[in-house]
VEXPATI-971735 format. One record per residue (C-alpha): residue number from 1; residue in one letter; x, y, z. Coordinates in nm, 4 decimals. Last residue first. Example, Ala and Ser with C-alpha at 12.3 -4.5 7.8 and 13.67 -1.06 7.14 Angstrom:
% VEXPATI-971735
<r num="2" residuo="S" u="1.3670" v="-0.1060" w="0.7140"/>
<r num="1" residuo="A" u="1.2300" v="-0.4500" w="0.7800"/>
% end
This chain:
% VEXPATI-971735
<r num="82" residuo="R" u="-1.2593" v="4.1793" w="-0.9997"/>
<r num="81" residuo="P" u="-0.9518" v="4.3563" w="-0.8588"/>
<r num="80" residuo="R" u="-0.6555" v="4.1233" w="-0.7830"/>
<r num="79" residuo="A" u="-0.5134" v="4.1022" w="-0.4341"/>
<r num="78" residuo="S" u="-0.7099" v="3.7548" w="-0.3770"/>
<r num="77" residuo="R" u="-0.5116" v="3.6113" w="-0.6932"/>
<r num="76" residuo="G" u="-0.1858" v="3.7503" w="-0.5929"/>
<r num="75" residuo="R" u="-0.2345" v="3.5968" w="-0.2450"/>
<r num="74" residuo="L" u="-0.3247" v="3.2702" w="-0.3944"/>
<r num="73" residuo="L" u="-0.0241" v="3.2750" w="-0.5947"/>
<r num="72" residuo="K" u="0.2240" v="3.3532" w="-0.3166"/>
<r num="71" residuo="M" u="0.0553" v="3.0926" w="-0.0962"/>
<r num="70" residuo="T" u="0.0899" v="2.8335" w="-0.3816"/>
<r num="69" residuo="A" u="0.4780" v="2.9255" w="-0.4298"/>
<r num="68" residuo="W" u="0.5425" v="2.9262" w="-0.0603"/>
<r num="67" residuo="L" u="0.3685" v="2.5714" w="-0.0332"/>
<r num="66" residuo="S" u="0.5904" v="2.4576" w="-0.3302"/>
<r num="65" residuo="V" u="0.8901" v="2.5798" w="-0.1567"/>
<r num="64" residuo="L" u="0.7774" v="2.3796" w="0.1702"/>
<r num="63" residuo="A" u="0.6992" v="2.0662" w="0.0021"/>
<r num="62" residuo="W" u="1.0176" v="2.0660" w="-0.2010"/>
<r num="61" residuo="I" u="1.2174" v="2.1279" w="0.1397"/>
<r num="60" residuo="G" u="1.0511" v="1.8397" w="0.2775"/>
<r num="59" residuo="E" u="1.0816" v="1.6269" w="-0.0228"/>
<r num="58" residuo="L" u="1.4468" v="1.6520" w="-0.0440"/>
<r num="57" residuo="L" u="1.5041" v="1.6398" w="0.3185"/>
<r num="56" residuo="L" u="1.2911" v="1.3718" w="0.3590"/>
<r num="55" residuo="F" u="1.4654" v="1.1535" w="0.0864"/>
<r num="54" residuo="G" u="1.7872" v="1.2132" w="0.2847"/>
<r num="53" residuo="W" u="1.6191" v="1.0898" w="0.6130"/>
<r num="52" residuo="Q" u="1.4518" v="0.7785" w="0.4707"/>
<r num="51" residuo="E" u="1.3006" v="0.6445" w="0.7832"/>
<r num="50" residuo="E" u="1.0226" v="0.4502" w="0.6055"/>
<r num="49" residuo="L" u="0.7417" v="0.6118" w="0.7565"/>
<r num="48" residuo="V" u="0.8903" v="0.9830" w="0.7472"/>
<r num="47" residuo="A" u="1.0092" v="0.9292" w="0.3770"/>
<r num="46" residuo="V" u="0.6379" v="0.8063" w="0.2989"/>
<r num="45" residuo="V" u="0.5367" v="1.1479" w="0.4702"/>
<r num="44" residuo="A" u="0.7780" v="1.3224" w="0.2782"/>
<r num="43" residuo="L" u="0.6467" v="1.1678" w="-0.0595"/>
<r num="42" residuo="V" u="0.2848" v="1.2495" w="0.0132"/>
<r num="41" residuo="I" u="0.3880" v="1.6298" w="0.1115"/>
<r num="40" residuo="S" u="0.5908" v="1.6135" w="-0.2235"/>
<r num="39" residuo="G" u="0.3234" v="1.5265" w="-0.4446"/>
<r num="38" residuo="A" u="0.0623" v="1.7387" w="-0.2875"/>
<r num="37" residuo="F" u="0.2921" v="2.0709" w="-0.3226"/>
<r num="36" residuo="N" u="0.3956" v="1.9713" w="-0.6615"/>
<r num="35" residuo="L" u="0.0715" v="1.9567" w="-0.7856"/>
<r num="34" residuo="L" u="-0.0610" v="2.2594" w="-0.5914"/>
<r num="33" residuo="A" u="0.2213" v="2.4395" w="-0.7732"/>
<r num="32" residuo="Y" u="0.1806" v="2.3714" w="-1.0913"/>
<r num="31" residuo="S" u="-0.2285" v="2.3819" w="-1.0734"/>
<r num="30" residuo="L" u="-0.1649" v="2.7312" w="-0.9378"/>
<r num="29" residuo="N" u="0.0064" v="2.8560" w="-1.2303"/>
<r num="28" residuo="S" u="0.3324" v="3.0894" w="-1.2169"/>
<r num="27" residuo="P" u="0.5546" v="2.7750" w="-1.2537"/>
<r num="26" residuo="G" u="0.3802" v="2.7246" w="-1.6202"/>
<r num="25" residuo="I" u="0.1154" v="2.4937" w="-1.7524"/>
<r num="24" residuo="Y" u="0.0691" v="2.3398" w="-2.0758"/>
<r num="23" residuo="R" u="0.3984" v="2.4484" w="-2.2110"/>
<r num="22" residuo="L" u="0.5239" v="2.0770" w="-2.2927"/>
<r num="21" residuo="Q" u="0.7959" v="2.0941" w="-2.0346"/>
<r num="20" residuo="N" u="0.5473" v="2.2646" w="-1.7743"/>
<r num="19" residuo="A" u="0.2945" v="1.9732" w="-1.8189"/>
<r num="18" residuo="A" u="0.5753" v="1.7115" w="-1.8078"/>
<r num="17" residuo="Y" u="0.6832" v="1.8560" w="-1.4851"/>
<r num="16" residuo="A" u="0.3240" v="1.8916" w="-1.3117"/>
<r num="15" residuo="V" u="0.2541" v="1.5580" w="-1.4240"/>
<r num="14" residuo="L" u="0.5789" v="1.4229" w="-1.2737"/>
<r num="13" residuo="I" u="0.5165" v="1.5900" w="-0.9415"/>
<r num="12" residuo="A" u="0.1495" v="1.4439" w="-0.9108"/>
<r num="11" residuo="L" u="0.3096" v="1.0941" w="-1.0165"/>
<r num="10" residuo="A" u="0.5580" v="1.1073" w="-0.7842"/>
<r num="9" residuo="G" u="0.2841" v="1.1356" w="-0.4983"/>
<r num="8" residuo="T" u="0.0726" v="0.8566" w="-0.6777"/>
<r num="7" residuo="V" u="0.3888" v="0.6227" w="-0.6784"/>
<r num="6" residuo="S" u="0.4403" v="0.6821" w="-0.3005"/>
<r num="5" residuo="I" u="0.0707" v="0.5900" w="-0.2329"/>
<r num="4" residuo="L" u="0.0990" v="0.2826" w="-0.4174"/>
<r num="3" residuo="Q" u="0.4283" v="0.1706" w="-0.2717"/>
<r num="2" residuo="I" u="0.2825" v="0.2380" w="0.0883"/>
<r num="1" residuo="M" u="0.0068" v="-0.0063" w="0.0071"/>
% end
């Protein structure tokens, strides 16, 4: 079961990456930031459960950066006049 969860997390990150490379979405797109955050947080949790500290460092930082990007994009949306 943990393998299925980790594959799902990895797929979220890979979908964001592929969509960016194919120019469907870019780093300033909320979908890109959310996919990266969701995938990295899932993989960070798996790293904790599996006691993979190097992997936790990578995914934990990835999650924090993705969360920061998501929050920045959400703040930018709410600041725009409608």
